[in-house]
N, C-alpha and C positions, 0 to 999 in steps of 0.2 A: 870516172865511170866509163865502161866500155860501151861501144855502140853496137847495134845489131839490126838486122833487117826486120821489117814490120810484117812481112807476109807469113802466113801459116804459123802464126804465133798464138798460143793459148793464153799465156799470161801477158797482161798489159805492162807498160813501163811503170805505171803507178804500183801495181802489185809487186813487180820485181824490186822496185825501190824499197817498199815496205819489207819484203823478204830479206833484202840485204841487211837491213837494220834489226832483223829479228834476233832475239836472244833466248836461249833455252834455259828454262828454270824447272827444277824438280825438287821434291821434298820427300822425306821418309826413307826408311830402310826396311827391307824384307828380312825374314828370320834367317835365311841362309846366306844372304849377300855378303855380310862381313867375312864369313869363312871362305866363300867362293872367290872373293876379291884377292885373297892371297894367291890362289892358283892363277887367276886372270892376269894379275900384275906380272907374275913370272912368265906366263905364256906370251904376252905381248912383247916381251923382251926378246923372244925367240923369232919374232917375225921380222923379215928384212925391211929396212927402211924404204925400200923401193916399192913395196906392196901398198896399193891404194886401199883406204878404209872401205870404200864402197865395193871393191872387188871381194873383200872378205865377207861382207854382208851378203852379196849375191851368191858366193860359193856356199854359204850356209843354207840359204833359201833353196838353192838347186838340190842340195842333198835332201832337204825335207820333202820337196816335191817328188823326187825319185823314190824315196822310201814309201810314200803313200801310193804312188803309181804301182809299185810292186804288189802291195796289198790289194789294190783294186783289181789287178789282173787275176789274182787268186780268188778274190771274194767280191765280185761285182754287185752281189745282192746284199752285201754288208754283214752276212753271217756265215760265211764259209770258213774253211780252215787253210791257213797258209803254212808252209814249212817253217820249222823253228829258226832257220837261218834268216828268214825275212824279218822276224821280230828282233833278232839280234842286230841285224842291219839297221832297223828302225831306231833302236836304242842308241846305237853308235852314231848314226847320222844326226839324231836329235841332240846328242851331247856335243857333237861338232858344231851344230848350228848355235846352240846355247853359248858355247865358248867364243865363236867368231862374232856373234851378235854382241857379246859383252865387251870384246876388246876393240871393236871397230872405232869407237870414240877415243879410246886410249891411243890407238894407232894414229888417229887424226891429230891428236895433240903432240905425239912424238914427232910426227913429220911436219908439224906446223901447217897442216892442210885442212883445219876445221872450217867448214862452211855451212850455211843453212841447208845446202843440198844434202849434206850428210845426214842431218836429222830427218829430212823428208824421205830420203831413200831408205834409211834404217826403219822408220816406222811404217813406210809403205810395204817393205818386205815382211815386217812383222804381221801386217794385216793378212797377207796371203799365207804366211806360215800358220797363223791361227786356224785358217780354213783347213789346210792339209793335215795339220796335227790332230784336230778334233775328228776328222774323217778317219784317220789312222787309228785313233784310240777307240772310236765307235766300232770299227771293224774288229779290232783285236779283242774287244770285250763281248763280242757276239750279240750286240744290241740290235743288229739288223733284223732279227726275228720279231722285233717290236717297232714297226715303222713310225708310229706316233711318237714314241719316246725318242727314237733316233732324231726325228725332226725337231722335237722340243730341245734336245741337247744341242743340236747344231745351231738352231736359230738363237737360242739364249746365249750360247758362247760367243758366236760371231757378233751378235748385237751388243754384248757387253764390251767387246773391244771397240766397237764403233762408239759406244757411249763414253768409254774412257777418253777417246779423242775429242768427243763433244764436250766432255767435262773440262778437258784441258783448254778447249777453245773459250769457254765461258769464264774460267778461273785464271787462265794464263799460266798455270803451273801443272806439271805432270806430277801427280801424287801417287806414291807407292804405299801399300799397306803391309802389315806383318806377313800375311800369306798372299803372295802375288805371283808374278810370272815364273820366277826362279823355282819356287816351291812346286808350282804346277808342273813344270818341265821335269823336275826330279821325280815326282810321283809318276809321271807318264813313262819315264825311262824305267822305273821300277816295274811298272805294269808290263812293259815289253819284255823285260828280263824274266819275269814270272812265266809269261807265255813261252819264252824260249826254253826254259829248263823244266817246267812242270806241265806244259801242254795246256789244252783248252777245257778239259772236262769239268773243272771246278766251276766254270762260269755258269753252267747249266745244272749244277747240283742243287737239290732242294735244301733249304735252310729253315729249320723250325717247322714250317708248314709247307704243304704241297703248292708248288707254283712260285714260291718266293725264292728266287735264285740270287747268287752273288751279283750277277750283272744288273738285276733289277734294283737291288739294294744300293749298289754303287751309283747308278744313274738317278735314282729317286733322290738320294742324298745330294748328288751333284746338282740336280734341278732346283731343289730347295735352297741350296747355297747360292746358286746363280740368281734366283729370284730375290734373295736377300740383298745381294750386291746390286742388282738392278734397282731396288727400292732406294738403296743408299746413294747410288749415282744420281737417280732421278731427283732425290731430295736436294742434293747439292746443286744440280743444274737449275731446278726451278727457283731455288733461293737466289742464285746468282743472276738469273734472268730478271727476276723481280727487282733486284738491287740495281741492275744496270739497264733497266728498261728504257730510260730516257736517252741513253747514249748509244747502246749497241743492241737494241731489242731485236731488230731484224736479223743481224748476223748470228745472234745467239739462238734464236728460235728456229731458223731455217733448217738445220740438220734433222729436225724431227720429221719433216715431210718425206724426204727420200727413204728413211728407214721404215716409216709406216707404209709407203707404197710397196717397198720390197716385201715386207712381211705379208701384206695383203695378197700380193701376187703368189707368194709361196703357199698360202692357205687355199686360195681360190683354185689354183692350178691342180692342187691335190684333190680337192673336193669334187670338181667338175670333170675330172679325168674319167673317160669311159673305158679306157684300156688299162687303168691302174698304172699310169706311167711312173709315178713315184715309187710304188711298191716293187715294180719290175726292174727299175733302174735306180735303186735307192741311192747309191753312192754318186753316180753321174749326175742325177737330179740335184742333189745338194751341192755338188762341186760347182755346177753351173751357177747356182745362187750364191755360192761362196765367192766366185770371181766377180759377180756383180757387187757384192758388199765390199769387196776389196777396193774396187774403184771408188765407191762411195766414201770409204775411209780415207782414201787419198784426197778426195775433194774436201773433206773436213780438215785434213792436215793443211792443204793449200789455203783454205779459208782462214785458218788460225794463223799461219805464218805470214800471210800477206795482208791480214786485217781487212779482208774483203768478204762480200756476201757469197754464200754458197747457192748455186743454182738449185731450184726446187725439183727439176726433172733432169734426166741425163740420157744420152743416146744409148747407153748400155741397157736401159730398160726395154729396149727392143727385144732382147733375148726372152725375158718372161712374157712379153706381149705376144711374141710369135707362138709360144707354147699355149697361151690362153686362147688365142684366135683359132688355132687349129683344133682345139677342144670344142669351141663353140660352133665352128663351121664344118668340121670333119672333112677337110679338103686334102689331108695328107696323114700319113702315119705319125702318131704322137712320138713314137720312139725315134723316127727319123728327124722330126722337128726338134726334139731334145738335143740331138747331136749338132744340128745346125745352130741352135741357140747357144750351145756350149762353145762351139768354135767361134761364133760371132763375138761372144762375151770376151773370150781370150784376145781376139784381134783388137777389139775396142779398147780393152785395158792396156795392151802393149803399145798401141799407137798413142794413147794418152800419156802413158809414162814416158815414152821416148820423147814426145814433143815437150812435155814439161821439163824434163831433164835437159833437153837441148836449149830451151829458152833460158834456163838458169845458168847453164854452162856458158852460153854466149854472153849473157849479161855480166857474169862474174869473171869472165875470161879464164875459165878453168876447164879441165876435162873431168868426165864422170869417173872414169876408171884409171886415172893416172894422177900422180901428185904434182906433175908439172903443169905450168900455165900455158895458155895459147901463146904462140908467137904473134907479134903485133900484126904481121901480114896475114894471119889466119882469120882476122876479124873483118867481116864485111863492112865497108863504109856505109853509113846511112845518116839520116837526119838525126842530130843530137836531141835527146830528150830534155 
């Protein structure tokens, strides 16, 4: 076991010890995975053995963020029109992300560099990718003209990813269904390509009756499907919590509190806004909350992998708190405070991720973005655990 300094550490020695012993378990196959695996197995063989798995994951995430930022620049209100090349770029970068996300684990096994950090980093990047992807899809389908539906779609989708991690925490197994992430990504790529080659007009065309448009049909069906998955996840979680109440009751129940706090802030900040901050900054508003839920997902992952309790509150809640307080006290512009809250949320998330990765790398004597290990003289001496 490597030694490490005790100052400025987020994870305790006990947590790191549990994380070192963590094993990843998954069950189930999606509809398209068996076919995509043929391509992914070929693709990973083209990757140099010197490329670190986490670097592949980060490259895919960066592409996803950039694609959504391009759409945000053209459509900050969530229902503008972007040039066709933007949608083509989004489709291409999402395909790249899907491919790199699928082969990072294979690359880790090829290079004999599999560690618990890889799972944590992979799923943490997935949490942020869900946020930027759903924002991109909402913009592309012109749903910004219906802010309430936009919010429902966003919070249901991001909450489902959070609950998937919560379900893994209580069951100990990552479970995949017939229609899962791969199928969703392929559908989104198809949507981007339709926008690229056929334009936007069909999203607002009337279908059967006046006011019933393809975008409303798409998202109403999506919301109903999301709610059905929510019920399914919640049923499994409640059953497992009851079954394990005597052993891990606290650990299993705690993730519910931060999620409820976040959703409450999202609803309250929208209702009490005197300047219609959500409606006027639709994408930025939800992006800020997306960064918050990304950190909460990371906290659930850490709780699962270290077999430790999750904190009920988090410093990243300062972001929605700032927005709420300025609405109540009217001491500053809500638009300005939204930007401050957005920047703070990003800083808070990045500091947390950096420190957690540093703690794990020091403890396991590895680098995050390299397949080589620390030299012995790189590790700071300290009291042995």
